[in-house]
LOGUDREN-251811 format. One line per field, with one value per residue (C-alpha): residue number from 1; x negated, y negated, z. Coordinates in steps of 0.001 Angstrom, whole numbers, plus 524288, in hexadecimal, padded with zeros to 5 digits. Each point is the difference from the previous one (the first is absolute). Example, Ala and Ser with C-alpha at 12.3 -4.5 7.8 and 13.67 -1.06 7.14 Angstrom:
2
torvex = (1|2)
east = (7CFF4|7FAA6)
north = (81194|7F290)
up = (81E78|7FD6C)
This chain:
622
torvex = (1|2|3|4|5|6|7|8|9|10|11|12|13|14|15|16|17|18|19|20|21|22|23|24|25|26|27|28|29|30|31|32|33|34|35|36|37|38|39|40|41|42|43|44|45|46|47|48|49|50|51|52|53|54|55|56|57|58|59|60|61|62|63|64|65|66|67|68|69|70|71|72|73|74|75|76|77|78|79|80|81|82|83|84|85|86|87|88|89|90|91|92|93|94|95|96|97|98|99|100|101|102|103|104|105|106|107|108|109|110|111|112|113|114|115|116|117|118|119|120|121|122|123|124|125|126|127|128|129|130|131|132|133|134|135|136|137|138|139|140|141|142|143|144|145|146|147|148|149|150|151|152|153|154|155|156|157|158|159|160|161|162|163|164|165|166|167|168|169|170|171|172|173|174|175|176|177|178|179|180|181|182|183|184|185|186|187|188|189|190|191|192|193|194|195|196|197|198|199|200|201|202|203|204|205|206|207|208|209|210|211|212|213|214|215|216|217|218|219|220|221|222|223|224|225|226|227|228|229|230|231|232|233|234|235|236|237|238|239|240|241|242|243|244|245|246|247|248|249|250|251|252|253|254|255|256|257|258|259|260|261|262|263|264|265|266|267|268|269|270|271|272|273|274|275|276|277|278|279|280|281|282|283|284|285|286|287|288|289|290|291|292|293|294|295|296|297|298|299|300|301|302|303|304|305|306|307|308|309|310|311|312|313|314|315|316|317|318|319|320|321|322|323|324|325|326|327|328|329|330|331|332|333|334|335|336|337|338|339|340|341|342|343|344|345|346|347|348|349|350|351|352|353|354|355|356|357|358|359|360|361|362|363|364|365|366|367|368|369|370|371|372|373|374|375|376|377|378|379|380|381|382|383|384|385|386|387|388|389|390|391|392|393|394|395|396|397|398|399|400|401|402|403|404|405|406|407|408|409|410|411|412|413|414|415|416|417|418|419|420|421|422|423|424|425|426|427|428|429|430|431|432|433|434|435|436|437|438|439|440|441|442|443|444|445|446|447|448|449|450|451|452|453|454|455|456|457|458|459|460|461|462|463|464|465|466|467|468|469|470|471|472|473|474|475|476|477|478|479|480|481|482|483|484|485|486|487|488|489|490|491|492|493|494|495|496|497|498|499|500|501|502|503|504|505|506|507|508|509|510|511|512|513|514|515|516|517|518|519|520|521|522|523|524|525|526|527|528|529|530|531|532|533|534|535|536|537|538|539|540|541|542|543|544|545|546|547|548|549|550|551|552|553|554|555|556|557|558|559|560|561|562|563|564|565|566|567|568|569|570|571|572|573|574|575|576|577|578|579|580|581|582|583|584|585|586|587|588|589|590|591|592|593|594|595|596|597|598|599|600|601|602|603|604|605|606|607|608|609|610|611|612|613|614|615|616|617|618|619|620|621|622)
east = (87DC4|80E31|80986|80885|7F439|7FB7A|80D94|8005D|7F2BA|803F3|80C8E|7F896|7F6A4|80B49|80669|7F3DE|7FD20|804F1|80292|80191|80EBE|8009E|7FA66|8091B|7FE1C|7FAF3|7F63F|7FB0B|7FEE6|7F8B4|7F60C|7FEB2|7FD57|7F5FD|7F227|7FAAB|80893|7FDA8|7F14E|800D6|80736|7F7C7|80C76|7FF55|80B1C|803F2|7FBB5|80C11|80AAC|80451|7FAD1|7F2DD|7F738|7F527|7F26F|7FE69|80066|8010B|80D15|7FA5A|7FE8D|80ED8|809CB|80BC0|80293|8024F|7F49E|7F7C5|80A0C|807C7|7F92B|80CF8|801FC|7F20B|8017E|80CA3|7F9AF|7F3CF|8078E|80768|7F416|7F678|809EE|8017A|7FB7A|7F326|7F2A7|7F4EB|7F8D0|80BF7|808EC|803A2|7FAFD|7F2CA|7FFC0|8038B|7FAB3|7FFAD|80E4B|80358|7F8ED|8066C|80DC5|7FEB0|7FB33|80B68|80A6C|7F9C7|7FE9B|7F63E|7F729|80316|7F518|80082|7FD83|7F2C6|7F9FD|7F389|7FA87|80250|7FAE7|7F3BE|7FDF6|800C7|7F742|7F5DF|80044|7FE39|802B9|7FEDE|7FE70|80187|7F681|80358|7F447|7FE01|7F6B7|7FB1D|8033D|7F8F3|801B8|7FAD2|80C85|80DD7|80532|7F67D|7FF6D|807AE|7FA00|8067F|805AC|8024C|8021A|7F60E|8059E|7F68C|7FEFD|7FEE9|7F2E6|7FBF9|7F20C|7F65C|7FDC2|80D72|7FD27|809BE|7FA68|80780|80CC6|80AD1|805BC|80D3E|80033|80979|7FB9E|80452|7FFD2|7F8BC|7FB91|7F159|7FEA0|80740|7F778|7FE77|8084C|80AE8|7FF5F|80180|80BB5|80725|7FC9A|80616|80CA6|80211|7FB78|7FA01|805EC|7F9FF|7FB8F|7FC45|7F3F0|7F849|7F11D|7F443|7FA29|7F29A|805B6|80551|7F2CC|7F940|8094E|8012E|7F344|7F5F9|804B8|80844|7F76D|80B72|7FE98|80A1A|806F5|80657|80B84|8046D|80EB6|8051F|80B01|80523|7FFA7|80E90|7FE10|7F4CD|808BC|80AC7|7F676|7FAF5|80DD1|803AE|7F332|803FB|80D13|7F9E2|7F32A|80566|80A1C|7FF2A|8008E|7FD22|7F347|7FF5B|7F2D6|804A4|80A2F|8036E|7F1BD|7F6D1|80146|80ECB|80239|7F73D|807A9|80C41|7F9BD|7FC6D|80DD3|80560|7F65A|802C8|80DA9|800AE|7F2E1|8070E|7F352|80703|80734|7F2F8|7FF7E|80566|7FB19|7F3EC|7F964|7F167|7F874|7F85C|80CBA|80676|7F4A0|8023C|80E3A|7FC5D|7F64F|80A1F|809C5|7F62C|7FEE9|7F120|7F843|7F242|7F8FF|7F420|7F769|7F9E6|7F6FB|7FF81|7F3EF|7FD2F|8010A|7F6F5|7F5D0|8004D|7FE63|7F46F|7F945|80315|7F9E6|7F2E4|7F6D0|7FEEA|7F302|80599|80C4E|7F755|7F8E9|80CE9|8041B|7F34D|80216|80E04|7FBC4|7F4FB|7F5FA|7F7ED|7FFB5|80438|7F268|7FAA1|8073C|7F6A1|7F5D9|809B5|8062B|7F746|80B06|8061F|80CA1|8003F|7FD14|80B19|8099B|7FCB8|800E2|80CFB|8062B|7FB16|804FF|80D94|8001C|7FC7D|80A77|809F9|7FC72|8011D|80DCA|805AC|7F892|7FDBA|7F166|7FBFB|7FC5F|7F324|7FC26|8059C|7FC01|7F11C|80037|807FD|7F729|7F3B3|80609|8041D|7F2C6|7F8E3|8097F|7FE0E|7F19D|802BD|8039E|80E66|80463|80CB8|80C63|80140|807CD|80EC3|807C6|80644|80EB2|804B0|803FB|80D09|807DF|80792|80CD5|7FAC3|7FDA7|80939|80DE0|8019E|80B82|7FB56|80748|7F84C|8037B|7F727|7FF40|7F748|7FD54|7FE8B|7FAE3|80835|80B56|80209|8070F|80471|7FE69|80627|7F971|805FE|7F81B|80621|7F2EB|7F4CD|7F2E1|7F6FC|7F18E|802B5|80933|7FA7B|7F6C2|800D2|80629|7FEC7|7F5A6|7F5F8|80135|80CFF|80C56|80D3A|80C13|80DA4|80C09|7FB21|807D5|7F9E8|80A66|7FD47|8082B|7F9ED|802EC|80072|80C8E|8040B|7FD5D|7FFB6|7F742|7FB60|7F15E|7FCB9|8064C|7F619|804A1|7F2F8|7F295|7F473|7F1E2|7F524|7F2D9|7F65D|7F1B5|7F5D2|7F2E7|7F510|80861|80DB8|80462|80EBA|8075E|80675|80CB9|80D03|80D2C|80CD7|80CA8|80C03|803CF|7F911|8003D|7F7CC|7FBEB|8033B|7FA29|80D29|8074F|7FE3A|8080F|8024E|7F948|7FEAB|7F1C1|7F6F6|7F21E|7F495|7F18B|7F43C|7F228|7F75A|7FDA1|7F444|7FF6E|7F97C|80260|80646|80D36|7FDEB|7FEE8|7FE09|80720|80061|80B9C|802C3|80E80|80ACC|80D52|80C4B|80B9B|80D00|80975|8080F|7F9F7|7F2A2|7FCD6|80011|807FB|7F417|7F209|7F3EE|7F453|7F344|7F8B8|7F767|801E2|7F40B|801B4|7FC4B|808CB|7FE17|80869|7FF92|80982|800EF|7FDF6|80184|7FBAB|7FF8D|7F960|7FB23|8024B|808C5|7FF56|80884|8019A|80DC2|7FD9F|80D33|80A4E|7F8F9|7F178|7FAE7|7F846|80511|7F5B2|8021E|7F81B|80706|7FE7A|80988|7FEC7|80862|7FE75|80513|80606|80690|80562|80CA6|7FBC0|7F53D|7FD86|7FB39|7FAB4|7FDC1|7F96D|7FEFB|7FA0F|80434|7FBFE|80A8B|80480|7F571|804FE|7FBEE|809C0|7FE8C|8082C|8000C|807AA|800DC|808FC|80324|80106|80948|7FF00|80C83)
north = (50C61|80446|7F4B6|80581|80163|7F211|7FABD|8079E|7FA9A|7F219|8019D|80525|7F48F|7F66D|80644|7FDE8|7F22E|7F39B|7F3FD|7F230|8006E|80B13|7F6FF|7F725|7F181|7FE6B|80B2A|7FA18|7F27C|8058A|806BA|7F414|7F6FC|80907|7FABD|80B8F|7FD53|7F163|8029F|80932|7F5A1|7F4A5|7F947|7F3FD|7F7FD|7F3FC|7F35D|7F7C3|80A16|80D7A|80C1B|8046C|7FDEF|80903|7FA6D|808F8|7F7E9|80B34|804FE|80DB5|800B5|800D4|80A67|7F72F|7F387|7F967|806B5|7F3CD|7F9B4|80BAD|80AA5|80743|8001B|80481|80AD3|804A6|8005C|806C5|80AC6|8031F|7FF0F|80893|80B1B|80088|80D38|80149|7FA20|7F9F9|7F330|7F7BB|80655|7F650|80959|80028|7F151|7FDA5|80B79|7F88B|7FC44|80DF0|805C7|7F66D|801FE|80EC8|7FF6C|7F768|807CC|80D4D|8032E|809CA|7FCA5|808A7|809FF|7FE61|7F15D|7FC30|7F252|80231|7F212|7FDCC|80D6C|7FE25|7F276|804D7|80BAD|7F6FD|7F6E3|80BD1|7F7D7|804F1|7F339|7F192|7F522|7F185|7F880|7F191|7F83F|7F3E8|7F249|7FA26|7F13F|7FF1D|805FF|7FB20|80DE0|80494|7F4C6|8073A|80D44|80B7F|80CF4|80CB6|80E5A|80AD4|80D8D|8094B|80E24|80B68|7FF45|80E3D|7FCE0|7F4C2|7FFBF|7FA2B|7F39E|7F56D|7F762|8089E|7FE81|7F82D|7F351|7F96B|7F137|7F52A|7F38D|7F55E|803E9|7F3B0|7FD2E|80178|7F22F|7F93D|7F676|800CB|7F3A3|805A2|80CB1|7F8C6|7F838|80B8D|808B1|7F671|7FE54|80E02|7FE3B|80D8A|80D8F|80876|80D93|80BF6|806B8|80C5C|7FF33|807C2|7FAE5|7FE2E|7F5E9|7F851|800B5|7FAFF|7F475|7FC22|80487|7FF85|7F3F9|7F7B8|801B3|804E5|8096E|80AD9|804FB|80D70|802FF|80E1B|800EF|80AB5|803E0|80DEC|80858|7FD8A|7F156|8003F|80717|7F5FD|7F4C7|805D1|802A9|7F1C5|7FB5C|807A9|7F8E8|7F268|801EB|7FBDF|7F679|7F136|7F8F2|7F188|7FC6F|7F4E0|7FC1D|7FD4C|80A47|80A42|8032D|80BB1|8018E|7FE9C|80B0A|8092A|7FD21|803C5|80CFD|802F2|7FC82|809C2|80A7A|7FE74|7FAA5|7F7E7|7F92D|7F3FC|7F963|7F6CC|7FA2E|7FA06|7F7C5|7F241|7F573|8073F|80D3A|7FDFC|80CBA|7FEEA|7FD75|80BCF|80882|7FADB|80436|80D96|80158|7FADE|80A4D|80AC2|804B0|8010D|80C3D|7FAF2|7F445|7FFB6|7F4FA|7FF00|7F42E|7F941|8007A|7F1D6|802F0|80BBB|7F8C5|7F405|8086F|80773|7F33F|7F99E|80B89|7FCEA|7F696|7F294|802E3|80C85|7F8CD|7F671|80B7B|80629|7F31A|7FF80|80DF6|7FD40|7F3D9|807D6|7F69D|80B91|80E33|80B08|805C7|7F3B0|80175|80A94|7F56C|7F766|80A0C|809F6|80913|80910|7FF5C|7F132|80147|809DC|7F73B|7F452|80805|8063A|7F2F8|7F975|80AF1|7FF82|7F133|800DE|80A52|7F776|7F40A|807B9|8043F|7F432|7F4C6|806B9|7FE64|80371|80E23|7FC3F|7F9EA|80A49|80CA4|7FE54|7F9DE|80B25|80A0C|7F9EA|7FF53|80E45|8042B|7F90A|8058F|80DEF|7FF1A|7FD9F|80A45|80246|7F7CE|7FE9A|7FBEB|7F136|7F9A5|7FF61|7F45A|80285|7FFD1|7F276|7FF67|7F9D8|804DE|7F6B6|8046F|7FD2D|7F18D|7F537|7FFB7|7F74A|7F748|7F4E8|7F5EC|7F4C3|7F5AA|7F469|7F23E|7F56F|7F1F8|7F9A2|7F226|7F963|809A4|80C44|80BB3|80DF6|80964|80CDB|8083D|80C19|8084B|80B46|80644|80362|7FBCB|7F443|7FF55|7FBD6|80B4B|80C05|805B7|80E63|807D9|7F50B|7FC05|7F69D|7F26E|80316|7F7E6|8027A|7F89E|8001A|7F822|7F80C|7F4E8|7F5A6|7F764|7F4ED|7F872|7F2F2|7FCF9|7F118|7FFE7|80E7F|7FF98|80D8A|80187|80AFF|7FE71|80A6E|80AA3|809F4|80897|806C6|7FDB3|808BB|7FEC8|809A9|7FD17|80A90|7FE3F|800FE|806DA|804F7|80B69|7FA78|7F297|7FF4A|7F373|7F9A3|7F97E|7FACB|7FC45|7FB6A|7F911|7FB24|7F2D9|7F7FE|7F2BB|7F665|7F262|7F594|7F518|7FB56|80CBB|80EB5|806E4|80E74|8022B|80C72|803C6|80960|801F9|808A0|8017B|80884|80139|808C0|80519|80579|807C2|7F8A1|80A19|80D7A|7F96B|7F2E6|7FA3E|7F27B|7FBFD|7F50E|7FE56|7F64A|7FCD7|7F99F|7FB3A|7FBED|7F946|7FC38|7F61F|7F432|7F810|8010A|7F4D8|80861|80B2E|8089C|7FF97|80858|80179|80732|802E4|808C1|808A2|803B5|8087A|80B30|80B7D|808DE|80C25|8098B|80841|7F5A6|7F317|7FA9A|7F23A|7F78D|7F2C2|7F6F6|7F3E0|7FD4D|7F4B1|7FD08|7F446|7FCEC|7FA90|7FD51|7F937|7FA74|80121|80219|809E1|80906|80585|809D3|806C9|80BB7|80A83|80B22|80B5B|80B7C|80884|80DC3|80497|80C05|8053A|7F8DE|7F2B4|7F61F|7F259|7F599|7F232|7F68E|7F2CC|7F7AE|7F285|7F948|7F39C|7FC0C|7F2C3|7F92F|8052D|80AE9|80968|80C54|80C49|80845|80C85|80B00|80BB7|80E88|809BA|80B7D|80B53|80788)
up = (B2B3E|7FD8D|7FFA0|80B03|80935|7FD03|8033A|80CC8|80414|7FCCA|8079A|80BBF|7FF55|7FF39|80BB7|80870|7FB26|80644|7F7C8|80502|7FE96|80A09|80A77|80778|7FE06|80DDF|7FE1E|7F364|8061E|80BAF|7F73E|7F71D|80B81|80650|80113|7F839|7F42B|80091|80039|7F462|7F838|80542|80457|808BD|805ED|7F860|80663|7FD98|7FDFB|8042D|7F969|7FAD4|7F43D|7FBAC|7FDE3|7F441|7F39C|7F646|7FB08|7FE88|80EC0|8016C|7FC07|80237|7F828|80D2C|806A9|80213|808E6|804F8|807F3|8009A|7F143|7FDF1|80A14|7F9D9|7F289|80521|8072C|7F3A8|7F727|80788|80055|7F160|7FAA0|7F902|8022D|7F85E|80153|7FCB9|809FF|80ADB|80A63|7F91B|7FE32|80E44|807E3|80CF5|7FEBE|7FC10|80BD4|8095D|7FAA9|80087|80E05|80417|7F8C1|8029F|7F190|7FABB|7F48F|7F42D|7FE50|7F150|8003B|7FA74|7FFD8|7F800|80035|80E7C|803BF|7F7C9|80601|80E02|7FCF3|7FA02|80BC2|80906|80C1E|80DE8|8077D|7FCBD|80395|80022|7FAA3|802DE|7F74A|80715|7FB52|7F459|7FEA1|7F21B|7FA8B|8030D|7FF56|80A7E|809BA|80A73|7FD34|7F961|80459|7F8C6|80324|7FDED|7FDAA|80693|7FB4B|80974|806F5|7FEC2|803C2|8013A|7F14E|7FD35|7F842|80380|7F543|7F67E|80781|7F99D|80509|7FF37|7FF5D|7FCAF|7F94C|7F6B5|7F1C0|7FBF7|7F235|7FE44|7FA86|80B29|80780|80EC3|80155|7F794|8078D|80CE8|7FAE5|7F9F7|80B8C|809A2|7F83C|7FB71|7F20E|7FEE5|8003F|80A76|7FC38|807E3|7FA90|802D4|7FEB9|804DB|80CA1|7F9F4|7F6AC|80B95|806BB|7F3DF|7FF1C|80E45|80608|7F512|7F882|80928|80C30|8083C|80B52|8009A|80C2C|7FF0B|80914|7FF33|80229|808DA|7F6C2|80051|7F38E|7FE06|8017E|7F643|7F632|801FE|7FE14|7F340|7FB60|801EB|7FA03|7F3EB|7FFE8|80018|7F8BE|7F2C5|80521|8009D|80D0F|7FE33|806C9|809D2|80586|80DD8|802E9|7F5B2|7FD97|800B4|80EB3|80006|7F64A|807B3|80C63|7F882|7FC1E|80E25|80470|7F625|80433|80E91|80288|80C43|7FEAC|7FAAF|7FC10|7F6C7|80BAC|80414|7F394|80145|7F6B5|7FB48|7FFA0|80198|7FE1D|80CBB|80753|7F9C4|80458|80DDF|7FF3B|7FB40|80B44|809B2|7FB81|80386|7F204|7FFD7|8035A|7FD00|7FA1B|7F705|7FB01|7F27D|7FE8F|7F2DB|7F77B|80383|80E90|7FEC9|7F7E7|808C2|80C0E|7FA3C|7FC6D|80D17|8070E|7F99F|806F9|7F998|7F954|7FA3B|7FB93|7F8B9|7F9CD|7FBD9|7F9C3|7F850|7FB5F|7FBDB|7F885|7F999|805A4|8049F|7FBC9|80915|80009|8062C|80CF1|804B2|80222|8074A|80912|806BE|80429|7F5DA|807D8|7FE5B|7F17F|7FE7C|8073A|7F74D|7F36D|80428|803A7|7F39B|7F74D|80631|7FE94|7F17D|7FDC9|806D4|7F7F3|7F368|803B5|806FB|7F9A6|7F2F2|7FF6A|7F1FB|7FD73|7F9AE|80D04|80915|7F932|80002|80D91|805A8|7F988|80592|80DA9|7FF8B|7FAC9|80B07|809FC|7FB0D|80312|80E74|80A33|8029F|80B8D|80753|7F8DF|7FDF2|80AFF|7FEA1|804E7|80D2D|80113|8044C|80E3D|7FC30|7F469|7F743|805FA|80DAA|7FD91|80455|7FAC4|7F429|80412|808BB|8082F|805EC|80A13|8028E|8053E|7FABD|7FC72|7F2AC|80098|80A65|7FF74|80814|7FA4A|80211|7F4AE|7FBF5|7F57C|7F9DC|7F67B|7F8BD|7FC7D|8010D|805C4|800EE|80348|80E0B|80303|8070B|7F5BD|803CB|7F4F2|7F5F5|7F61C|80597|7FA02|7F96E|801A2|7F9EB|80490|7FA1F|80391|80B7C|80620|80901|8066D|809AA|809C2|8038E|80E3B|7FF05|7F810|7FF22|7F177|7F9C8|7F400|7F763|8007F|7F60A|7F7CD|7FB40|7F4EC|7FDB4|805E1|7FCB8|80430|7FD73|80650|7FBF5|803EB|7F55C|80163|7F76C|7FB5C|7FEC3|7FB55|8020C|7FD96|80BBC|7FC33|804B9|7FA5A|805AD|7FCDD|8070C|805E5|80A91|80687|7F849|8044D|7F5E0|8082D|804E1|80262|8014A|7F58F|7FD75|7F2E4|7F7E3|7FE85|7F91A|804C2|7FC87|801AF|7FD22|804D9|8080B|80DA0|80745|80C8B|80B37|80ABC|80127|80249|7F96C|7F275|7FA4E|7F39E|7F60E|7F6D9|7F549|800F8|7F816|804B6|7F8C5|8068F|7F9EE|805CB|7FBC2|80B20|7F999|7F6BE|7F3C7|80556|801F0|804C5|7FDEA|80907|7FD98|80C8A|80820|80BF6|80812|80BEE|808E6|80362|80BC9|80223|80B63|807C6|80AB5|7F8FD|7F24E|7FC8E|7F3D9|7FEF9|7F580|7F7E4|7F46D|7F6B6|7F44B|7F6F7|7FB1B|7F274|7F98F|80862|80BD9|7FCBC|80DB4|807C2|80A7C|80944|80AF3|80A72|805C3|80A40|80292|80982|80410|80C09|7FDA6|80CCB|7FA31|7F33E|8030E|80542|7FD13|804F7|7F69E|7FFED|7F4BF|7FE52|7F3CF|7FE3A|7F372|7F902|7F65D|7FAA5|80805|80CFA|80914|80603|807FE|8010B|80C66|80150|80A0B|7FF38|7FF60|7F4C6|801C3|7F64A|7FD3F)
């Protein structure tokens, strides 16, 4: 191109461009303080001072040296940068396409036709996204990173016909970049205190299904978002901006669910989903907020492999279940069932359920290949010799989704009597669920409580005491049967009132237990746990005490009533060398999703005296 023509073109481009200096200070401040720009920069108001700070913890996310703490400086730098001539992957407009699109729409600037962003354009073409689906993976207590559930986005391609395979769709998720060798305890500690960088990753949906559904026994709920094509493009553009950038991960608030809310806020300005977040962002709560904002067009359910296998086995009569167990354990050969079941349909149902169970155990429990391969072959061979029957039964969709369960913050008011003293009690729980809360939308037998305060006022002298501070309390009661043998377990720590024989002191504690549970009715299970307690306090003879013990009980859960009763016994063996025995009964009446009434009774024998606790009150879920 002749030099004179190039200069004329550049001059024309400069004449139609608008740099930050051309804006008045008030115009620039107005744009910089707009919700859209603050969302793009992940800016949040400072808690103890004026101004903003971005949650991005990566210097490459900013074009201004002061960009982390100054939305205005970052906007000024971005306006100037995206209008620089040229293109290519390193051009600011290609690194920050969502910012570029927003700035051009606000300043009425056209995108240069010659600008090319090869990496970004190839990325969006590969994703080939028409609609976006929010996927919620149900809670999984056996992993600290999954206790509250997990959310991610599925990028759905155009559905030209019924053959479109969503398993091949890509997903966007945000998670802690934890080292592979970190223990679950270290992960929990570093996750709570921001010890991990958070990364945004893109993976095929089938890989997510294999992890969450096939291995971790987690049902998936799929919520298709009603985003417009322009909103989908804006979401992908911002996902490109953050996908290689570090945002420190925090287990309770700046977690997987929080980052996805930020993406939706960028895609559809005005939703303001992040305004719903206070002290924590629990995935099931964030799904509730998305539903409440009318962002959902349809909902789908994908049962986990464990749910599907359990349902197929449960649908068999008891005698056929026993036969399936014998087949799976290789106690009898598949050819022998013809003499035990006269109907070919019954034989087919048993062989189908057994085969799916063996496949599941090989994947989730890693049964050895030398055991699984010949067993699977013999089951398939026997099945092929039977007539084709109807498709094996699929689990029905639960009547109540996870996002339709009770809210996770709970406030409780009660009155009661301990020994000879009457009291009023206030309990505040930040999250999440216990076994006596309304069970709809939660895992049966699962309990997970964080940051709970129990405070009492004794009426005889107006004495105010902290009865208990619960930092973490987890209980997982999973019934065993002839096919599955899960471990039931519990763990908790915090501070609680402990009887020293002469006084009740607030002592830090750590407790745990493990054992088994069996189902005794459709809604009930009996459990037995071996327990261990540790207490630390200067008022104890040696400063600490340890107590092995046992907890035997029965749990009943239904939509109207939940009840827990049993006996506990522990032997303190270091400081005081005495036994502590309790009989207990607790019940909750579920009047609605918002309110429950509860009652509690405990009879305790401790330091050669008997005392009783009575309590009656209300739970309010917020």
